[in-house]
N, C-alpha and C positions, 0 to 999 in steps of 0.2 A: 520413554521406551522407544526403541528404534523400530522401524517397519521391517517386517520379515520379507525375505526374498521369495520368489516363486517356488524355488526348490524347497526352502524351509517350510513353506505352507503345505506343499505336497507331502513332504515327509511327516509333518505333524498330523495332517489329516489321515494319511495312510496308517500311521501308528495307532491312531485312535480307532480306526475301522477294524484293523486286525485284532487289537486288544478286545474290542467289544465282541467280535466273532469268537475269539478264544474263550471269553467269559461265558458266552452262550453255550458253547460246546461243553465246557466244564459243568454247567448247570444241567443242561438237557441230558447229557450222558451220565450224570451223577458222579462225575469224577471228583467233585468237591468233597465227597465223603471220605476219600482216602487222602486227597491233597487239599485239605482245608486251607492251610497257610498259603499255598501257591495260588489257590483261587482268590483268597483275600488280597494277595499282592496284585493280581491282575485287576480285580475290582477297584482297588486303590488307584491303579494307573488310569483306569477309565474315568473315575470320578475326578481325579486330579487334573486330567486333561480338560474336562469340562469346566472345572473351577478356574483354572489358569486362563482358559480362553475367554471366559466371561470377564475376569479381572483385567485381562490384557485389553479387551475392547472397552470396558466401562469403568474400570477402577484406576487407581493411581499406581505409579511406578513403585512407591514405597510398599504398598500393600502386596503387589505382585512379588516383590523381592522377599518380603517376610514369609509369604506362603511358600515360595520356592525353597528357601533355606530350611524351613521347618519340615517340609515334605521330604527333603533329602535325608534328614535324620530318621524319619519313619521308614523311608524306602530302604535305607541301609539295614535297619533292624529286621525288616521283613525278608530281605535277601538272605541274611544269615539264618533266620528261622527256617527258610525253605531248605537249606542244606541240612539242618538238623532234622527236618521232617523226612527228608529222603533217607538219612541215616537211620532214623527210627523204623522206617519201613524195611530197609535192607538188612539191618543188623538185629532185627527182632523177628526171625522167621517163625518162632513158636509163640509170639505174643509177649515175651519178656526179653529184656536186654541180655545178650550173651556177655559175660564179664570180660572175656578176652577181647571181644570185638569192641566193647565200650572203652576199655582201657587203652587199646591201641589207637582208637579214633581220637580220644581225648588227648593222648600224648602228642600225636602228630598235629592235632588241632591247635594246641598251645604253641608248638613250634612254629606253626603257620602264622599265628598271630604275631609272634616276635619277628619273624622274617618280613611279613607284610608291613609292620610298623617301622622297622628299620629301613626298608626300601622307601617308604613314604617320607621319612624324615631326611633321608640322604639327598633326595632331589631338591634342587633350588630353582623352582620355576620363576622366570623373570616376569612376574605379574606386576601390575600397577599398584595393587593394594595387597595387604596381607590376607584379606578375606578371599581374594581370588586365588592366591597361592595355596591357601588351606583347602579350597575347593578341589584343586587339582590333586593335592596330596590325599585328601579323603577319598576321592574317586579311585585313585590308584590303589590305596590301601584296601578298599572294598573289592576291587577286581582281583587283586593278587590273593586276598584271603579266600574268596570264593573258589578260585582254582585250587588252592592248597587244601582247603577243607574237603572239596570233592575228591581230590587225590587221596587224602587220608581215609575217606570213606571207602574208596575203591580198594585201597591197600588192605584195610581191615576185612573187607568182604572177601577179597581174593585169598587172603591168608587163611581164612576158615572155610573156603570153598563155598561161600554163600552164592545163591543164584540171584540174578537181577531180573526184575519184571520188565516188560516192554515199556510201560509208561514211565517208570522210574529212570530207566536208562535214557529214554528219549528226553525227559526233562533235564537230566544231568548234562547230556550232550549239548543241548541248546543253551543251557545256562553257562557252561564252560566256554563255548564259542563266543558268546556275547561278552563274557568277562575277559577273555583273552583279547578281544577287539578293544575293550576298555583299557587294558594295559598298554596296548600299542598306541592308542589315541592319546592317553595321558602322557606316555613317554615322549610322543612327538610334541605335545604341548610344552613339556619341559625343555625340549631341544629347540623348538621354534619360538617359544614365548607364548604369553597368554592371548595375544591378539593377532599375531601373524598366522594366517590359515586356520584360525580358531573355528570359524563358522563352518568351513568345509570339512574339518575333522569331526565336528559334532554332527554334521549331516551324515558322515560315514558311519558314526556310531549308531545313529538312528536307523540307517538302512540295514545294518547288521541286526539290530533289534527286530525290525520288521521280518527279516528272513527267519530269525529264530522263532518268532511267534507263529508264522505260517507253518513252520515245521512242527510246532507244538499242536497246532490245530489238527494237522494230519494224524499225529501220534495219538492224541487223546480222542479223536473221532473213531479210530479203529478199535476193535475189541481187544481186551487184554489177552495176550498169548498165555496159554497155560504154563505155569511155572514148572520147569523141569524138576525131577526129584533131587533131593539133597545129595551132595557129593559123599563118597565114602568117608572122607575126613570129617565132614560135618556130622554125618550119621554116627560115627564113633564118638565124636565130641558129645553129642546129646545123650548117648548111652552112658558114657562115663559120668556126665553131669547127673543123670537120673540115679545112677548107682550111688553117687556121693550124697545126693539129697536123701535117699533112702537110708543110707548108713547114719547120717547125722540125725535123721528123724528117729531111728531105732535107739540111738544113744540118749536122745532127749526123753523118750518114753521110758527107757530103763532107769534113768535118773529120777524121773517123776515117781516111778513105782517104789524105788528105795526111799524116797522122801515120805511117801504115804505110810510105809511100814514103820518109819521112825516116829 
C-alpha cells in the first residue's frame, strides 16, 4: 500500500470528524427516528473509516482491498435505500403510499436505472485492470442513479402538490450535490484515465463530501420547520380517494349482506 499525501490524510481525517459530528447530531436530536437508513449510512461511514485506518496501518494490502470492495457494495445499497426512505417520507403524507405518486416514482425510477446502466456501460475508462474500470463504471452508475431517483421523487411530489419538509429537502440537496460531483469526477476519470490526476480528483470528491456533511449537520441541528398545509390539488385528491374507499367499502358490505341472506 502506498503512503498517503498530506492532503489525503487531511481530507480523510476531516471526513471522519464531520461524519462523527453528523452521527452525534442525528442521535442527540433524535433525527434517526425518521431517517433511520440515513443514520445507518453515516454510522457505516464512521465505522468503515476506523476499520480501514486500522487495516491500513496494521493489516495487509490484500485485506484492505477486500474490505474496500465489499464495503462499496454495501455503500451502494445504503445510498439507494436513502433515496427510497426520502420518497417514503415525502410521498406518504397520510401514512400510506399514494398510488399515483408511487406509480410515477417507480416508472421514472426504472427509466433512471436503464439510463444510468447505459451510461456506465458506454464509457471505456483506460484503466490498467478490468476491476479498476468496473470501479469507475459502478461509481458513475451510482451517482447518476441517485440524481435521477431524486428527480423522479421531486417530479412525483410536485405533480401531486406534496410539501417538502426542511430536513428531507436539505438531505436531498446535499445528496444530489455530492452525486453530481461524483458524475463529474468519474467522467474526468474516463477522459484522463485511471491514474492521471486520479488522486487529485478523488480528493476533490472527498472535499465535496465534507461540505455536504457540514451542510447536513446544520440542517439536522435546526428544528424541523412546520410543514405547510396541503395544496388544493392534494386536498382534492385525498377527498376523492376517501370517497372512493367509502364507495368500495359500501359495495363490499352490500355483497356480504346478500350472501348472508342466501
